[in-house]
C-alpha positions as CSV (number, residue, x, y, z in Angstrom):
1,M,44.2,27.3,1.0
2,L,45.2,27.0,4.7
3,T,46.9,30.2,5.9
4,E,48.2,31.4,9.3
5,Q,45.2,33.8,9.3
6,V,42.8,30.8,9.0
7,V,44.4,28.9,11.8
8,A,44.4,32.1,14.0
9,A,40.7,32.6,13.2
10,R,39.9,28.9,14.2
11,I,41.8,29.3,17.5
12,R,39.8,32.5,18.2
13,N,36.4,30.9,17.2
14,I,37.0,27.8,19.3
15,R,38.1,30.0,22.3
16,L,34.9,32.1,22.0
17,E,32.7,29.0,21.6
18,K,34.1,27.7,24.9
19,D,33.7,31.1,26.5
20,Y,37.4,31.2,27.5
21,S,39.1,34.6,27.8
22,Q,42.4,35.4,26.2
23,F,43.9,35.9,29.6
24,Y,42.8,32.3,30.7
25,I,44.4,30.7,27.6
26,A,47.5,32.8,27.9
27,Y,47.8,31.8,31.6
28,K,47.5,28.1,30.7
29,L,50.2,28.6,28.0
30,N,52.5,30.6,30.4
31,I,52.6,33.5,28.0
32,S,51.2,37.1,28.2
33,Q,47.7,38.0,27.1
34,N,49.3,40.4,24.6
35,T,51.3,37.5,23.0
36,F,48.2,35.4,22.8
37,S,46.3,38.2,21.2
38,K,49.0,38.4,18.5
39,I,48.6,34.7,17.9
40,E,44.8,35.1,17.4
41,L,45.5,38.0,15.0
42,G,47.9,35.8,13.0
43,N,50.8,38.2,13.8
44,V,52.9,35.4,15.3
45,K,54.2,32.3,13.5
46,L,53.1,29.3,15.4
47,T,55.4,26.4,16.0
48,L,54.0,22.9,16.0
49,K,54.7,22.6,19.7
50,R,52.7,25.8,20.4
51,L,49.9,24.7,18.2
52,I,49.6,21.4,20.1
53,E,49.7,23.3,23.4
54,I,46.9,25.6,22.3
55,A,44.8,22.6,21.1
56,K,45.2,20.9,24.5
57,V,44.1,24.0,26.4
58,L,41.1,24.4,24.0
59,E,40.4,20.7,24.4
60,V,40.3,20.0,20.7
61,P,42.5,17.8,18.4
62,A,45.3,19.9,16.9
63,S,44.2,18.6,13.5
64,D,41.0,20.6,13.9
65,L,43.1,23.8,13.8
66,V,44.9,22.9,10.6
67,K,42.3,21.1,8.5
68,C,41.7,22.4,5.0
69,E,38.4,24.0,4.4
70,D,37.1,21.1,2.3
71,E,37.8,18.7,5.2
72,V,36.0,20.9,7.6
73,Q,32.9,21.1,5.3
74,S,33.0,17.4,4.8
75,A,33.1,16.7,8.6
76,K,30.2,19.0,9.1
77,L,28.1,17.2,6.5
78,Q,28.9,13.8,8.1
79,E,27.9,15.1,11.5
80,S,24.5,16.3,10.1
81,Y,23.8,12.8,8.7
82,C,24.5,11.0,12.0
């Protein structure tokens, strides 16, 4: 089941993989670092607009942030067969 916590964790994981700071992402989104921290903790309800903005800054498709776990596992399996 997809929850706000799952989306928040994906945002955080992708940010860390890309070695971006919270401050950098917040700056690009024109929000405070504190607000972005709350987003990553799942304490802020994301609008579709904000989700798309975050995806652009992270340089990933927005769909990657909201895929169901089954879709994520399936995509990983397909990558390993290529």
